[in-house]
C-alpha positions as CSV (number, residue, x, y, z in Angstrom):
1,M,14.9,2.0,-5.1
2,E,13.9,-1.1,-2.9
3,K,14.5,-0.7,0.9
4,T,16.8,-3.4,3.0
5,V,13.8,-3.9,6.1
6,T,15.0,-5.0,9.7
7,R,12.9,-5.7,12.4
8,Q,13.9,-2.8,14.6
9,G,13.1,-0.3,11.8
10,A,8.9,-1.9,11.3
11,L,8.9,-1.9,15.0
12,D,10.0,1.8,15.5
13,L,7.4,2.8,12.7
14,M,4.9,0.7,14.2
15,Q,5.3,2.7,17.2
16,E,5.4,5.8,15.9
17,W,2.1,5.7,14.0
18,T,0.6,3.6,16.8
19,G,-0.4,4.9,20.6
20,S,-2.6,2.2,21.6
21,E,-1.1,-1.0,23.2
22,S,-3.3,-2.9,22.6
23,L,-3.2,-2.5,19.2
24,R,0.9,-2.7,19.3
25,K,0.3,-5.9,21.2
26,H,-2.1,-7.5,18.5
27,M,0.7,-7.0,15.5
28,L,3.7,-8.4,18.3
29,A,1.2,-11.5,18.5
30,V,0.8,-11.6,14.4
31,E,4.3,-11.9,14.4
32,A,5.1,-14.3,16.9
33,A,3.0,-16.2,14.7
34,V,4.2,-15.3,11.5
35,V,7.9,-15.6,12.4
36,A,7.1,-19.2,13.5
37,Y,5.8,-19.7,10.5
38,A,8.8,-18.3,8.7
39,R,11.3,-20.4,10.4
40,Q,8.8,-23.7,10.0
41,Y,8.6,-23.2,5.8
42,G,12.6,-22.1,5.8
43,E,12.0,-18.3,4.6
44,D,13.6,-15.1,5.4
45,E,12.1,-14.2,9.5
46,E,13.1,-11.0,9.0
47,S,10.9,-9.7,6.1
48,W,8.2,-11.8,7.8
49,A,8.7,-10.0,10.9
50,V,8.3,-6.7,9.4
51,A,5.1,-7.6,7.2
52,A,3.8,-8.6,10.6
53,L,4.8,-5.6,12.5
54,L,3.1,-3.3,9.8
55,H,0.1,-5.0,9.1
56,D,-2.1,-2.6,11.2
57,F,0.4,0.6,11.9
58,D,-2.1,2.8,9.8
59,Y,-5.3,1.4,11.3
60,E,-5.7,4.1,14.4
61,R,-4.7,6.9,12.2
62,Y,-6.8,5.7,9.5
63,P,-9.4,3.7,10.4
64,N,-11.8,2.4,7.2
65,P,-15.4,1.8,8.1
66,E,-15.7,2.8,4.5
67,R,-13.1,0.2,3.1
68,D,-12.1,2.4,0.7
69,E,-8.5,4.0,-0.2
70,S,-8.6,6.5,2.3
71,G,-8.2,4.7,5.1
72,H,-6.2,1.4,6.1
73,P,-4.3,-0.3,4.9
74,Y,-4.0,1.7,1.6
75,V,-2.6,4.8,3.6
76,G,-0.5,2.3,5.6
77,V,1.3,0.5,2.4
78,A,1.4,4.3,0.5
79,E,3.7,5.1,2.9
80,L,5.9,2.1,2.8
81,E,6.1,1.9,-0.7
82,R,7.0,5.7,-0.5
83,L,9.6,4.3,1.9
84,G,11.0,1.7,-0.3
85,Y,9.2,-1.3,1.3
86,P,9.6,-4.4,-0.8
87,A,6.8,-5.6,-2.5
88,E,6.2,-9.0,-1.2
89,V,6.0,-6.9,2.5
90,T,3.4,-4.3,0.9
91,N,1.5,-7.2,-0.9
92,A,1.0,-9.6,1.9
93,I,-0.2,-6.2,3.6
94,M,-2.7,-5.3,1.1
95,G,-3.9,-8.9,0.9
96,H,-4.7,-9.2,5.1
97,A,-7.5,-7.4,3.8
98,D,-10.0,-9.3,2.0
99,Y,-12.3,-5.9,0.8
100,T,-9.0,-5.0,-0.8
101,G,-8.9,-7.3,-3.5
102,V,-5.6,-8.3,-3.4
103,A,-4.8,-11.9,-4.2
104,R,-2.8,-13.7,-1.5
105,E,0.1,-15.2,-4.1
106,S,2.8,-15.6,-1.3
107,L,3.1,-17.6,1.5
108,L,3.8,-14.5,3.6
109,A,0.5,-13.1,2.0
110,K,-1.1,-16.4,3.2
111,V,0.5,-16.9,6.8
112,L,-0.1,-13.1,7.8
113,F,-3.5,-13.5,6.5
114,A,-4.3,-16.8,8.3
115,C,-2.9,-15.5,11.9
116,D,-4.2,-11.7,11.8
117,E,-8.0,-13.0,13.6
118,L,-6.9,-16.0,15.1
119,T,-4.0,-14.4,17.3
120,G,-7.0,-11.6,18.3
121,L,-9.1,-14.5,19.7
122,I,-6.9,-16.4,21.5
123,T,-5.3,-12.6,23.3
124,A,-9.2,-12.7,23.7
125,A,-9.6,-16.2,25.5
126,V,-6.5,-15.6,27.3
127,L,-8.2,-11.5,28.6
128,V,-10.8,-13.4,30.0
129,R,-9.1,-16.3,32.4
130,P,-8.5,-15.0,36.1
131,D,-4.9,-15.8,35.5
132,R,-4.7,-14.0,32.7
133,D,-2.2,-16.5,31.4
134,I,-1.5,-17.9,28.0
135,A,0.5,-21.1,29.6
136,G,-2.8,-22.7,30.4
137,L,-4.9,-22.0,27.8
138,T,-5.6,-25.5,25.5
139,L,-6.6,-26.0,22.1
140,K,-9.6,-27.1,23.2
141,S,-10.5,-24.1,25.0
142,V,-9.6,-22.0,21.7
143,K,-11.9,-24.0,19.5
144,K,-14.6,-23.7,22.2
145,K,-14.1,-19.7,22.1
146,L,-14.3,-20.0,18.1
147,K,-17.7,-21.7,17.8
148,D,-19.3,-19.4,20.7
149,K,-20.2,-16.1,18.3
150,A,-20.9,-13.9,21.1
151,F,-17.1,-14.1,22.1
152,A,-15.2,-11.9,20.8
153,R,-17.3,-10.5,18.2
154,G,-14.8,-8.4,16.5
155,V,-12.9,-11.8,15.4
156,N,-14.1,-13.0,11.7
157,R,-14.7,-16.7,12.1
158,D,-14.7,-17.1,8.7
159,D,-11.4,-15.2,8.1
160,V,-9.8,-17.8,10.7
161,R,-10.9,-20.9,9.1
162,Q,-10.5,-19.2,5.6
163,G,-6.8,-18.9,6.6
164,A,-6.3,-22.2,7.6
165,A,-7.8,-23.6,4.2
166,E,-5.4,-21.1,2.1
167,L,-2.2,-22.4,4.0
168,G,-3.5,-25.6,3.5
169,V,-3.1,-26.9,7.1
170,E,-5.3,-28.2,8.9
171,L,-7.6,-25.8,11.6
172,D,-6.5,-27.6,14.6
173,D,-2.8,-27.7,13.6
174,H,-3.0,-23.8,13.0
175,I,-4.6,-23.1,16.2
176,A,-2.3,-25.2,18.1
177,F,0.8,-23.8,16.3
178,V,0.1,-20.3,16.6
179,L,-1.1,-20.6,20.3
180,A,2.3,-22.1,21.0
181,A,3.9,-19.4,18.8
182,M,2.3,-17.2,21.3
183,Q,3.0,-18.7,24.3
184,G,7.1,-18.4,23.4
185,S,6.4,-14.9,23.4
186,A,3.8,-14.4,26.5
187,Q,5.7,-11.8,28.5
188,A,6.3,-9.3,25.2
189,L,2.6,-9.9,24.5
190,G,1.6,-9.1,28.4
191,L,-0.4,-12.8,28.2
192,N,1.9,-14.3,31.1
193,G,-0.4,-13.1,34.0
194,S,1.8,-10.4,35.1
195,E,-0.3,-7.4,34.1
């Protein structure tokens, strides 16, 4: 039976499974961007928030260097299916990891993929700023960091570009949109220079 999903339920589950504050903040950053897109596209903000909050919730417990079914996101999605989470959410989570081979068919799946790596790049760009405040971060600065392959090496630049392409938006517009969404949640993300 399909579960009625709530943001609070997803947040509780994410926090239960994830001890790392930086990973929690990553999922909150992805949520900020994904929910902003849900609002823009007139989609259900609650279910999109759930997918964003849970897309990496199993990553810490089940990292997947082998990229097989014994780790992330397979384990987390199996748990979500057991709990009755809807297929739209679980399919989007599976699709955010290219190695699963799950096609990103829904708009939610495309948005989740497009926002995942980009939020990591933006966060890294803020954390190297002397003031550690996202308010002063510009599109130009993010684009410069995107081109610098030595910066935030863990961010897959191809995924950032492919995500924008799959959404059918210009890369600059996508970066600006995600940056603005994250700026709107700066305090919750710890990116307002206060930490």
